[in-house]
Biopython code that builds the backbone (N, CA, C, O; Angstrom):
import numpy as np
from Bio.PDB.StructureBuilder import StructureBuilder

atoms = [
    (1, "UNK", "N", (0.827, -1.224, -0.298)),
    (1, "UNK", "CA", (-0.144, 0.329, 0.242)),
    (1, "UNK", "C", (1.106, 1.167, -0.190)),
    (1, "UNK", "O", (2.281, 0.861, 0.012)),
    (2, "UNK", "N", (0.683, 2.156, -0.749)),
    (2, "UNK", "CA", (1.044, 3.228, -0.672)),
    (2, "UNK", "C", (0.372, 4.320, 0.212)),
    (2, "UNK", "O", (-0.835, 4.458, 0.411)),
    (3, "UNK", "N", (1.870, 5.412, 0.925)),
    (3, "UNK", "CA", (0.926, 6.208, 1.877)),
    (3, "UNK", "C", (1.052, 7.639, 1.312)),
    (3, "UNK", "O", (1.963, 8.091, 0.619)),
    (4, "UNK", "N", (-0.281, 8.371, 1.847)),
    (4, "UNK", "CA", (-1.065, 9.967, 1.078)),
    (4, "UNK", "C", (-0.390, 10.675, 2.591)),
    (4, "UNK", "O", (-0.225, 10.182, 3.707)),
    (5, "UNK", "N", (-0.157, 11.788, 2.135)),
    (5, "UNK", "CA", (-0.635, 12.971, 3.179)),
    (5, "UNK", "C", (-1.623, 13.562, 2.589)),
    (5, "UNK", "O", (-1.614, 13.686, 1.365)),
    (6, "UNK", "N", (-2.781, 14.092, 3.455)),
    (6, "UNK", "CA", (-3.653, 14.799, 2.850)),
    (6, "UNK", "C", (-3.665, 16.567, 4.195)),
    (6, "UNK", "O", (-3.369, 16.743, 5.377)),
    (7, "UNK", "N", (-4.082, 17.276, 3.283)),
    (7, "UNK", "CA", (-3.812, 18.738, 4.242)),
    (7, "UNK", "C", (-5.386, 19.189, 3.676)),
    (7, "UNK", "O", (-5.667, 19.575, 2.541)),
    (8, "UNK", "N", (-6.288, 19.014, 4.822)),
    (8, "UNK", "CA", (-7.939, 19.948, 4.785)),
    (8, "UNK", "C", (-7.221, 21.237, 4.892)),
    (8, "UNK", "O", (-6.221, 21.580, 5.523)),
    (9, "UNK", "N", (-8.223, 21.996, 3.894)),
    (9, "UNK", "CA", (-8.313, 23.642, 4.402)),
    (9, "UNK", "C", (-9.911, 23.449, 4.321)),
    (9, "UNK", "O", (-10.586, 22.880, 3.463)),
    (10, "UNK", "N", (-10.310, 24.150, 5.567)),
    (10, "UNK", "CA", (-11.431, 24.898, 5.231)),
    (10, "UNK", "C", (-11.661, 25.722, 6.824)),
    (10, "UNK", "O", (-11.068, 25.600, 7.896)),
    (11, "UNK", "N", (-13.091, 26.801, 6.271)),
    (11, "UNK", "CA", (-13.015, 27.579, 7.681)),
    (11, "UNK", "C", (-14.606, 27.272, 8.099)),
    (11, "UNK", "O", (-15.423, 26.667, 7.405)),
    (12, "UNK", "N", (-14.836, 27.886, 9.495)),
    (12, "UNK", "CA", (-15.721, 27.942, 10.311)),
    (12, "UNK", "C", (-17.465, 28.065, 9.142)),
    (12, "UNK", "O", (-18.533, 27.455, 9.178)),
    (13, "UNK", "N", (-16.921, 29.151, 8.274)),
    (13, "UNK", "CA", (-19.006, 29.534, 7.181)),
    (13, "UNK", "C", (-18.839, 28.313, 6.864)),
    (13, "UNK", "O", (-19.659, 27.486, 7.263)),
    (14, "UNK", "N", (-17.819, 27.950, 6.132)),
    (14, "UNK", "CA", (-18.215, 26.683, 5.101)),
    (14, "UNK", "C", (-19.033, 25.551, 5.888)),
    (14, "UNK", "O", (-20.032, 24.983, 5.446)),
    (15, "UNK", "N", (-18.353, 25.295, 7.293)),
    (15, "UNK", "CA", (-18.598, 24.074, 7.941)),
    (15, "UNK", "C", (-20.089, 23.868, 8.244)),
    (15, "UNK", "O", (-20.766, 22.872, 7.989)),
    (16, "UNK", "N", (-20.593, 25.399, 9.041)),
    (16, "UNK", "CA", (-21.605, 26.073, 9.622)),
    (16, "UNK", "C", (-22.876, 25.613, 8.038)),
    (16, "UNK", "O", (-23.927, 24.975, 7.977)),
    (17, "UNK", "N", (-22.298, 26.114, 7.339)),
    (17, "UNK", "CA", (-23.527, 26.382, 6.219)),
    (17, "UNK", "C", (-23.445, 24.910, 5.440)),
    (17, "UNK", "O", (-24.007, 24.901, 4.345)),
    (18, "UNK", "N", (-22.956, 23.938, 5.771)),
    (18, "UNK", "CA", (-23.104, 22.611, 5.540)),
    (18, "UNK", "C", (-23.919, 22.209, 6.224)),
    (18, "UNK", "O", (-23.945, 22.550, 7.406)),
    (19, "UNK", "N", (-25.122, 21.102, 5.537)),
    (19, "UNK", "CA", (-26.254, 20.283, 6.615)),
    (19, "UNK", "C", (-25.676, 19.292, 7.393)),
    (19, "UNK", "O", (-24.969, 18.337, 7.073)),
    (20, "UNK", "N", (-26.170, 19.746, 8.675)),
    (20, "UNK", "CA", (-25.670, 18.808, 9.844)),
    (20, "UNK", "C", (-25.719, 17.265, 9.396)),
    (20, "UNK", "O", (-24.971, 16.579, 10.094)),
    (21, "UNK", "N", (-26.412, 16.546, 8.407)),
    (21, "UNK", "CA", (-26.267, 15.068, 8.697)),
    (21, "UNK", "C", (-25.064, 14.889, 7.220)),
    (21, "UNK", "O", (-24.815, 13.749, 6.827)),
    (22, "UNK", "N", (-24.451, 16.035, 6.566)),
    (22, "UNK", "CA", (-23.534, 15.670, 5.972)),
    (22, "UNK", "C", (-22.314, 15.668, 6.875)),
    (22, "UNK", "O", (-21.337, 14.920, 6.844)),
    (23, "UNK", "N", (-22.590, 16.656, 7.668)),
    (23, "UNK", "CA", (-21.225, 16.795, 8.385)),
    (23, "UNK", "C", (-21.248, 15.666, 9.184)),
    (23, "UNK", "O", (-20.077, 15.285, 9.170)),
    (24, "UNK", "N", (-21.710, 15.117, 9.680)),
    (24, "UNK", "CA", (-21.967, 13.870, 11.024)),
    (24, "UNK", "C", (-21.785, 12.726, 9.861)),
    (24, "UNK", "O", (-20.910, 11.932, 10.205)),
    (25, "UNK", "N", (-22.234, 12.480, 8.860)),
    (25, "UNK", "CA", (-21.430, 11.541, 8.105)),
    (25, "UNK", "C", (-20.102, 11.812, 8.075)),
    (25, "UNK", "O", (-19.388, 10.874, 8.427)),
    (26, "UNK", "N", (-19.385, 13.139, 7.657)),
    (26, "UNK", "CA", (-17.817, 13.300, 7.259)),
    (26, "UNK", "C", (-17.348, 13.226, 9.010)),
    (26, "UNK", "O", (-16.189, 13.112, 9.409)),
    (27, "UNK", "N", (-18.491, 13.316, 9.812)),
    (27, "UNK", "CA", (-17.354, 12.713, 11.415)),
    (27, "UNK", "C", (-16.798, 10.977, 11.243)),
    (27, "UNK", "O", (-15.765, 10.337, 11.437)),
    (28, "UNK", "N", (-18.024, 10.761, 10.820)),
    (28, "UNK", "CA", (-18.278, 8.811, 11.636)),
    (28, "UNK", "C", (-17.538, 8.783, 10.287)),
    (28, "UNK", "O", (-16.891, 7.774, 10.567)),
    (29, "UNK", "N", (-17.109, 9.093, 9.020)),
    (29, "UNK", "CA", (-15.944, 8.646, 7.856)),
    (29, "UNK", "C", (-14.944, 8.915, 8.904)),
    (29, "UNK", "O", (-14.852, 7.919, 9.622)),
    (30, "UNK", "N", (-14.069, 9.973, 9.323)),
    (30, "UNK", "CA", (-13.254, 10.326, 10.116)),
    (30, "UNK", "C", (-13.039, 9.151, 11.210)),
    (30, "UNK", "O", (-12.010, 8.476, 11.232)),
    (31, "UNK", "N", (-13.992, 8.995, 12.014)),
    (31, "UNK", "CA", (-13.931, 7.907, 12.645)),
    (31, "UNK", "C", (-13.261, 6.911, 12.470)),
    (31, "UNK", "O", (-12.333, 6.433, 13.122)),
    (32, "UNK", "N", (-13.873, 6.527, 11.347)),
    (32, "UNK", "CA", (-13.570, 4.869, 11.020)),
    (32, "UNK", "C", (-12.338, 4.908, 10.592)),
    (32, "UNK", "O", (-11.787, 3.813, 10.701)),
    (33, "UNK", "N", (-11.677, 5.742, 10.144)),
    (33, "UNK", "CA", (-9.915, 6.378, 9.177)),
    (33, "UNK", "C", (-9.230, 6.361, 10.302)),
    (33, "UNK", "O", (-8.023, 6.160, 10.168)),
    (34, "UNK", "N", (-9.791, 6.569, 11.791)),
    (34, "UNK", "CA", (-9.272, 6.745, 13.086)),
    (34, "UNK", "C", (-9.109, 4.961, 13.339)),
    (34, "UNK", "O", (-8.061, 4.325, 13.446)),
    (35, "UNK", "N", (-10.316, 4.528, 13.381)),
    (35, "UNK", "CA", (-9.936, 3.090, 13.652)),
    (35, "UNK", "C", (-9.336, 2.575, 12.684)),
    (35, "UNK", "O", (-8.554, 1.827, 13.270)),
    (36, "UNK", "N", (-9.152, 2.450, 11.624)),
    (36, "UNK", "CA", (-8.121, 1.614, 10.707)),
    (36, "UNK", "C", (-6.890, 2.199, 10.753)),
    (36, "UNK", "O", (-6.065, 2.028, 9.855)),
    (37, "UNK", "N", (-6.638, 3.049, 11.964)),
    (37, "UNK", "CA", (-5.004, 3.500, 11.964)),
    (37, "UNK", "C", (-4.801, 4.927, 11.763)),
    (37, "UNK", "O", (-4.173, 5.631, 12.553)),
    (38, "UNK", "N", (-5.445, 5.417, 10.494)),
    (38, "UNK", "CA", (-5.036, 6.697, 10.115)),
    (38, "UNK", "C", (-4.482, 7.305, 11.101)),
    (38, "UNK", "O", (-4.595, 6.795, 12.215)),
    (39, "UNK", "N", (-3.925, 8.242, 10.983)),
    (39, "UNK", "CA", (-3.048, 9.358, 11.498)),
    (39, "UNK", "C", (-3.766, 10.873, 11.334)),
    (39, "UNK", "O", (-3.519, 11.536, 10.327)),
    (40, "UNK", "N", (-4.564, 11.326, 12.259)),
    (40, "UNK", "CA", (-4.717, 12.910, 11.768)),
    (40, "UNK", "C", (-4.998, 13.776, 12.633)),
    (40, "UNK", "O", (-4.914, 13.339, 13.781)),
    (41, "UNK", "N", (-5.324, 14.916, 12.536)),
    (41, "UNK", "CA", (-5.116, 15.922, 13.451)),
    (41, "UNK", "C", (-5.693, 17.238, 13.242)),
    (41, "UNK", "O", (-5.152, 17.674, 12.226)),
    (42, "UNK", "N", (-6.350, 17.917, 13.600)),
    (42, "UNK", "CA", (-6.402, 19.749, 13.732)),
    (42, "UNK", "C", (-5.152, 19.888, 13.283)),
    (42, "UNK", "O", (-4.298, 19.016, 13.440)),
    (43, "UNK", "N", (-4.975, 20.854, 12.766)),
    (43, "UNK", "CA", (-4.116, 21.786, 12.629)),
    (43, "UNK", "C", (-3.909, 22.767, 13.891)),
    (43, "UNK", "O", (-4.831, 23.464, 14.316)),
    (44, "UNK", "N", (-2.872, 22.760, 14.340)),
    (44, "UNK", "CA", (-2.005, 24.095, 15.525)),
    (44, "UNK", "C", (-1.773, 25.218, 14.373)),
    (44, "UNK", "O", (-2.028, 25.310, 13.172)),
    (45, "UNK", "N", (-1.059, 26.151, 15.521)),
    (45, "UNK", "CA", (-0.442, 26.795, 14.488)),
    (45, "UNK", "C", (0.704, 26.315, 13.949)),
    (45, "UNK", "O", (0.905, 25.224, 14.483)),
    (46, "UNK", "N", (1.735, 26.611, 13.009)),
    (46, "UNK", "CA", (2.667, 27.009, 12.446)),
    (46, "UNK", "C", (4.148, 27.554, 12.644)),
    (46, "UNK", "O", (4.181, 28.770, 12.838)),
    (47, "UNK", "N", (5.203, 27.003, 12.637)),
    (47, "UNK", "CA", (6.128, 27.868, 13.027)),
    (47, "UNK", "C", (7.293, 27.188, 11.723)),
    (47, "UNK", "O", (7.772, 26.055, 11.672)),
    (48, "UNK", "N", (7.466, 28.202, 10.893)),
    (48, "UNK", "CA", (8.214, 27.868, 9.975)),
    (48, "UNK", "C", (9.981, 28.092, 10.311)),
    (48, "UNK", "O", (10.521, 28.978, 10.973)),
    (49, "UNK", "N", (10.606, 26.903, 9.563)),
    (49, "UNK", "CA", (12.360, 26.497, 10.399)),
    (49, "UNK", "C", (13.572, 26.675, 9.416)),
    (49, "UNK", "O", (13.568, 25.841, 8.511)),
    (50, "UNK", "N", (14.407, 27.400, 9.396)),
    (50, "UNK", "CA", (15.280, 27.398, 8.203)),
    (50, "UNK", "C", (16.791, 26.800, 8.840)),
    (50, "UNK", "O", (17.158, 26.938, 10.007)),
    (51, "UNK", "N", (17.287, 26.344, 8.117)),
    (51, "UNK", "CA", (18.661, 25.809, 8.566)),
    (51, "UNK", "C", (19.422, 25.900, 7.742)),
    (51, "UNK", "O", (20.114, 24.886, 7.647)),
    (52, "UNK", "N", (19.741, 26.963, 6.783)),
    (52, "UNK", "CA", (20.456, 27.112, 5.803)),
    (52, "UNK", "C", (21.939, 26.605, 5.345)),
    (52, "UNK", "O", (22.832, 27.147, 5.997)),
    (53, "UNK", "N", (22.151, 26.160, 4.872)),
    (53, "UNK", "CA", (23.196, 25.739, 4.540)),
    (53, "UNK", "C", (23.609, 25.244, 5.682)),
    (53, "UNK", "O", (24.765, 25.656, 5.595)),
    (54, "UNK", "N", (23.575, 24.510, 7.005)),
    (54, "UNK", "CA", (23.581, 24.171, 8.171)),
    (54, "UNK", "C", (24.571, 25.381, 8.783)),
    (54, "UNK", "O", (25.641, 25.100, 9.323)),
    (55, "UNK", "N", (24.142, 26.608, 8.653)),
    (55, "UNK", "CA", (24.287, 27.491, 9.446)),
    (55, "UNK", "C", (23.750, 28.217, 10.683)),
    (55, "UNK", "O", (24.189, 29.293, 11.090)),
    (56, "UNK", "N", (22.805, 27.552, 11.211)),
    (56, "UNK", "CA", (22.112, 27.890, 11.685)),
    (56, "UNK", "C", (20.442, 27.777, 11.818)),
    (56, "UNK", "O", (19.871, 27.941, 10.740)),
    (57, "UNK", "N", (19.570, 27.522, 12.974)),
    (57, "UNK", "CA", (18.243, 27.392, 13.063)),
    (57, "UNK", "C", (17.575, 28.727, 13.291)),
    (57, "UNK", "O", (17.222, 29.314, 14.314)),
    (58, "UNK", "N", (17.519, 29.007, 12.043)),
    (58, "UNK", "CA", (15.901, 30.348, 12.804)),
    (58, "UNK", "C", (14.976, 29.783, 12.591)),
    (58, "UNK", "O", (14.997, 28.648, 12.115)),
    (59, "UNK", "N", (13.440, 30.702, 13.016)),
    (59, "UNK", "CA", (11.986, 30.268, 13.227)),
    (59, "UNK", "C", (11.570, 30.816, 12.643)),
    (59, "UNK", "O", (12.457, 31.522, 12.164)),
    (60, "UNK", "N", (10.208, 31.194, 12.034)),
    (60, "UNK", "CA", (9.310, 32.203, 12.226)),
    (60, "UNK", "C", (7.464, 31.652, 12.287)),
    (60, "UNK", "O", (6.974, 30.823, 11.520)),
    (61, "UNK", "N", (6.761, 32.345, 13.349)),
    (61, "UNK", "CA", (5.851, 31.957, 13.341)),
    (61, "UNK", "C", (4.815, 31.744, 12.261)),
    (61, "UNK", "O", (5.112, 32.432, 11.285)),
    (62, "UNK", "N", (4.111, 31.298, 12.142)),
    (62, "UNK", "CA", (3.100, 31.703, 10.666)),
    (62, "UNK", "C", (3.267, 30.648, 9.835)),
    (62, "UNK", "O", (3.939, 29.696, 10.231)),
    (63, "UNK", "N", (2.600, 30.634, 8.355)),
    (63, "UNK", "CA", (2.296, 29.645, 8.010)),
    (63, "UNK", "C", (3.113, 30.017, 6.487)),
    (63, "UNK", "O", (2.597, 30.944, 5.863)),
    (64, "UNK", "N", (4.245, 29.412, 5.906)),
    (64, "UNK", "CA", (4.426, 29.735, 4.570)),
    (64, "UNK", "C", (4.331, 30.872, 3.587)),
    (64, "UNK", "O", (4.662, 32.030, 3.333)),
    (65, "UNK", "N", (3.348, 29.290, 3.007)),
    (65, "UNK", "CA", (2.804, 29.681, 2.016)),
    (65, "UNK", "C", (0.962, 30.252, 2.450)),
    (65, "UNK", "O", (0.521, 30.242, 3.600)),
    (66, "UNK", "N", (0.319, 30.614, 1.450)),
    (66, "UNK", "CA", (-1.002, 31.849, 1.970)),
    (66, "UNK", "C", (-1.892, 30.690, 1.058)),
    (66, "UNK", "O", (-1.511, 30.102, 0.045)),
    (67, "UNK", "N", (-2.869, 30.599, 1.586)),
    (67, "UNK", "CA", (-4.304, 29.584, 0.656)),
    (67, "UNK", "C", (-5.813, 30.682, 1.288)),
    (67, "UNK", "O", (-5.726, 31.388, 2.292)),
    (68, "UNK", "N", (-7.085, 30.570, 0.415)),
    (68, "UNK", "CA", (-7.957, 31.160, 0.948)),
    (68, "UNK", "C", (-8.606, 30.796, 1.713)),
    (68, "UNK", "O", (-9.758, 31.171, 1.931)),
    (69, "UNK", "N", (-7.984, 29.975, 2.288)),
    (69, "UNK", "CA", (-8.990, 29.347, 3.167)),
    (69, "UNK", "C", (-7.529, 28.746, 4.219)),
    (69, "UNK", "O", (-6.411, 28.567, 3.735)),
    (70, "UNK", "N", (-7.858, 28.522, 5.641)),
    (70, "UNK", "CA", (-6.598, 28.095, 6.271)),
    (70, "UNK", "C", (-6.647, 26.596, 6.365)),
    (70, "UNK", "O", (-7.520, 25.808, 6.002)),
    (71, "UNK", "N", (-5.433, 26.397, 6.972)),
    (71, "UNK", "CA", (-5.353, 24.841, 6.996)),
    (71, "UNK", "C", (-6.193, 24.406, 8.206)),
    (71, "UNK", "O", (-6.296, 25.268, 9.080)),
    (72, "UNK", "N", (-6.681, 23.484, 8.380)),
    (72, "UNK", "CA", (-7.462, 22.889, 8.923)),
    (72, "UNK", "C", (-7.158, 21.611, 9.599)),
    (72, "UNK", "O", (-7.543, 21.274, 10.719)),
    (73, "UNK", "N", (-6.313, 20.844, 8.661)),
    (73, "UNK", "CA", (-5.886, 19.545, 9.360)),
    (73, "UNK", "C", (-4.993, 18.795, 8.542)),
    (73, "UNK", "O", (-4.666, 19.143, 7.408)),
    (74, "UNK", "N", (-4.593, 17.744, 9.131)),
    (74, "UNK", "CA", (-3.722, 16.867, 8.692)),
    (74, "UNK", "C", (-4.068, 15.335, 8.099)),
    (74, "UNK", "O", (-5.298, 15.337, 8.123)),
    (75, "UNK", "N", (-3.828, 14.587, 7.802)),
    (75, "UNK", "CA", (-4.075, 12.654, 7.898)),
    (75, "UNK", "C", (-2.678, 12.305, 6.962)),
    (75, "UNK", "O", (-2.300, 12.957, 5.988)),
    (76, "UNK", "N", (-1.979, 11.002, 7.579)),
    (76, "UNK", "CA", (-1.460, 10.326, 6.767)),
    (76, "UNK", "C", (-2.435, 8.970, 6.643)),
    (76, "UNK", "O", (-2.994, 8.333, 7.536)),
    (77, "UNK", "N", (-2.422, 8.736, 4.910)),
    (77, "UNK", "CA", (-3.564, 7.657, 4.838)),
    (77, "UNK", "C", (-2.791, 6.604, 4.017)),
    (77, "UNK", "O", (-1.690, 6.908, 3.558)),
    (78, "UNK", "N", (-3.409, 5.160, 3.772)),
    (78, "UNK", "CA", (-2.570, 4.001, 2.774)),
    (78, "UNK", "C", (-3.813, 3.843, 2.227)),
    (78, "UNK", "O", (-4.893, 3.776, 2.813)),
    (79, "UNK", "N", (-3.546, 3.783, 0.919)),
    (79, "UNK", "CA", (-4.016, 3.555, -0.284)),
    (79, "UNK", "C", (-3.626, 2.812, -1.452)),
    (79, "UNK", "O", (-2.559, 3.050, -2.018)),
    (80, "UNK", "N", (-4.307, 2.057, -1.788)),
    (80, "UNK", "CA", (-3.661, 1.252, -3.088)),
    (80, "UNK", "C", (-3.099, 1.934, -4.131)),
    (80, "UNK", "O", (-2.141, 1.552, -4.803)),
    (81, "UNK", "N", (-3.943, 3.333, -4.301)),
    (81, "UNK", "CA", (-3.899, 3.807, -5.896)),
    (81, "UNK", "C", (-4.124, 5.316, -5.528)),
    (81, "UNK", "O", (-4.683, 5.570, -4.461)),
    (82, "UNK", "N", (-3.793, 6.135, -6.199)),
    (82, "UNK", "CA", (-4.151, 7.809, -5.858)),
    (82, "UNK", "C", (-5.654, 7.732, -6.095)),
    (82, "UNK", "O", (-6.309, 8.405, -5.300)),
    (83, "UNK", "N", (-6.131, 7.267, -6.730)),
    (83, "UNK", "CA", (-7.466, 7.435, -6.893)),
    (83, "UNK", "C", (-8.547, 6.698, -5.402)),
    (83, "UNK", "O", (-9.641, 6.921, -4.883)),
    (84, "UNK", "N", (-7.751, 6.050, -5.283)),
    (84, "UNK", "CA", (-8.180, 5.203, -3.927)),
    (84, "UNK", "C", (-8.287, 6.387, -2.961)),
    (84, "UNK", "O", (-9.298, 6.667, -2.317)),
    (85, "UNK", "N", (-7.118, 7.054, -2.937)),
    (85, "UNK", "CA", (-6.838, 8.217, -1.607)),
    (85, "UNK", "C", (-7.476, 8.935, -1.990)),
    (85, "UNK", "O", (-8.017, 9.486, -1.031)),
    (86, "UNK", "N", (-7.877, 9.426, -3.092)),
    (86, "UNK", "CA", (-8.811, 10.755, -3.345)),
    (86, "UNK", "C", (-10.089, 10.249, -2.646)),
    (86, "UNK", "O", (-10.575, 10.793, -1.654)),
    (87, "UNK", "N", (-10.716, 8.867, -3.418)),
    (87, "UNK", "CA", (-12.215, 8.990, -2.837)),
    (87, "UNK", "C", (-12.129, 9.106, -1.273)),
    (87, "UNK", "O", (-13.059, 9.691, -0.719)),
    (88, "UNK", "N", (-10.962, 8.537, -0.397)),
    (88, "UNK", "CA", (-10.809, 8.401, 1.015)),
    (88, "UNK", "C", (-10.591, 9.945, 1.089)),
    (88, "UNK", "O", (-9.496, 9.794, 1.632)),
    (89, "UNK", "N", (-10.667, 10.863, 1.032)),
    (89, "UNK", "CA", (-10.520, 12.027, 0.658)),
    (89, "UNK", "C", (-11.756, 12.793, 1.167)),
    (89, "UNK", "O", (-12.129, 13.446, 2.141)),
    (90, "UNK", "N", (-12.239, 12.294, -0.186)),
    (90, "UNK", "CA", (-13.312, 12.909, -0.230)),
    (90, "UNK", "C", (-14.624, 12.932, 0.532)),
    (90, "UNK", "O", (-15.601, 13.596, 0.187)),
    (91, "UNK", "N", (-14.554, 12.068, 1.709)),
    (91, "UNK", "CA", (-15.556, 12.123, 2.492)),
    (91, "UNK", "C", (-14.997, 12.921, 4.091)),
    (91, "UNK", "O", (-15.665, 12.429, 5.001)),
    (92, "UNK", "N", (-14.372, 13.577, 4.426)),
    (92, "UNK", "CA", (-13.529, 13.890, 5.526)),
    (92, "UNK", "C", (-14.813, 15.557, 5.574)),
    (92, "UNK", "O", (-15.666, 15.952, 4.779)),
    (93, "UNK", "N", (-14.342, 16.058, 6.847)),
    (93, "UNK", "CA", (-15.296, 16.997, 6.734)),
    (93, "UNK", "C", (-15.030, 18.379, 5.649)),
    (93, "UNK", "O", (-15.846, 19.004, 4.971)),
    (94, "UNK", "N", (-13.416, 18.566, 5.820)),
    (94, "UNK", "CA", (-12.744, 19.374, 4.690)),
    (94, "UNK", "C", (-13.612, 19.373, 3.784)),
    (94, "UNK", "O", (-14.539, 20.173, 3.907)),
    (95, "UNK", "N", (-13.574, 18.467, 2.590)),
    (95, "UNK", "CA", (-14.140, 18.348, 1.876)),
    (95, "UNK", "C", (-15.616, 18.363, 1.247)),
    (95, "UNK", "O", (-15.921, 18.548, 0.069)),
    (96, "UNK", "N", (-16.582, 18.079, 2.523)),
    (96, "UNK", "CA", (-17.514, 17.853, 1.795)),
    (96, "UNK", "C", (-18.456, 19.546, 2.379)),
    (96, "UNK", "O", (-19.474, 19.898, 1.783)),
    (97, "UNK", "N", (-17.920, 20.316, 3.487)),
    (97, "UNK", "CA", (-17.835, 21.418, 4.463)),
    (97, "UNK", "C", (-17.611, 22.664, 3.268)),
    (97, "UNK", "O", (-17.430, 23.814, 3.667)),
    (98, "UNK", "N", (-17.631, 22.418, 2.043)),
    (98, "UNK", "CA", (-17.538, 23.723, 0.982)),
    (98, "UNK", "C", (-15.629, 24.369, 2.096)),
    (98, "UNK", "O", (-15.450, 25.295, 2.888)),
    (99, "UNK", "N", (-14.684, 23.309, 1.551)),
    (99, "UNK", "CA", (-13.450, 23.405, 1.885)),
    (99, "UNK", "C", (-12.569, 22.310, 0.489)),
    (99, "UNK", "O", (-12.894, 21.975, -0.650)),
    (100, "UNK", "N", (-11.517, 22.090, 1.259)),
    (100, "UNK", "CA", (-10.555, 21.550, -0.260)),
    (100, "UNK", "C", (-9.643, 20.498, 0.881)),
    (100, "UNK", "O", (-9.507, 20.700, 2.087)),
    (101, "UNK", "N", (-9.116, 19.397, 0.109)),
    (101, "UNK", "CA", (-8.146, 18.454, 0.494)),
    (101, "UNK", "C", (-7.468, 18.278, -0.450)),
    (101, "UNK", "O", (-7.887, 17.942, -1.558)),
    (102, "UNK", "N", (-6.000, 18.537, -0.064)),
    (102, "UNK", "CA", (-4.923, 17.840, -1.196)),
    (102, "UNK", "C", (-4.591, 16.563, -0.663)),
    (102, "UNK", "O", (-4.621, 16.192, 0.511)),
    (103, "UNK", "N", (-4.190, 15.789, -1.950)),
    (103, "UNK", "CA", (-3.735, 14.006, -1.710)),
    (103, "UNK", "C", (-2.197, 14.450, -1.947)),
    (103, "UNK", "O", (-1.959, 14.894, -3.070)),
    (104, "UNK", "N", (-1.265, 14.393, -1.149)),
    (104, "UNK", "CA", (-0.053, 14.144, -1.604)),
    (104, "UNK", "C", (0.471, 13.013, -1.565)),
    (104, "UNK", "O", (0.392, 12.625, -0.400)),
    (105, "UNK", "N", (1.008, 12.197, -2.251)),
    (105, "UNK", "CA", (2.070, 11.204, -2.556)),
    (105, "UNK", "C", (2.984, 10.378, -1.628)),
    (105, "UNK", "O", (4.090, 10.231, -2.149)),
    (106, "UNK", "N", (2.925, 10.059, -0.971)),
    (106, "UNK", "CA", (4.716, 9.964, -0.351)),
    (106, "UNK", "C", (5.416, 9.282, -1.089)),
    (106, "UNK", "O", (4.952, 8.214, -1.488)),
    (107, "UNK", "N", (6.789, 9.710, -1.505)),
    (107, "UNK", "CA", (7.878, 8.642, -2.315)),
    (107, "UNK", "C", (8.632, 8.057, -1.999)),
    (107, "UNK", "O", (9.433, 8.972, -1.812)),
    (108, "UNK", "N", (9.213, 7.113, -1.708)),
    (108, "UNK", "CA", (10.352, 6.791, -1.124)),
    (108, "UNK", "C", (11.720, 7.370, -1.416)),
    (108, "UNK", "O", (12.704, 6.975, -0.791)),
]
sb = StructureBuilder()
sb.init_structure("model")
sb.init_model(0)
sb.init_chain("A")
sb.init_seg("    ")
for serial, (resi, resn, name, xyz) in enumerate(atoms, 1):
    if name == "N":
        sb.init_residue(resn, " ", resi, " ")
    sb.init_atom(name, np.array(xyz, "f"), 0.0, 1.0, " ", f" {name:<3s}", serial, name[0])
structure = sb.get_structure()
């Protein structure tokens, strides 16, 4: 099985305007993934780390990239194919609540 990192983007407005039943189903989907040992969590505040030319570590609070929606969470999933990983990600809260989920394959 291949591994994929998912990055979910979404905000409270999109979540709140999504029908309660759809949200509940998405949370149930996440719970099933957790039971299958998927590592996932809600994003906390990021810190940028640099150590250019191994000359010393510097940090800066905040995200490096900006997007129209904030990062809401991350997961590491296993799937046989990228299409299966997309199918898994499509049932998560960010995907159904007017957000977006990126699916990134992890390569050895």
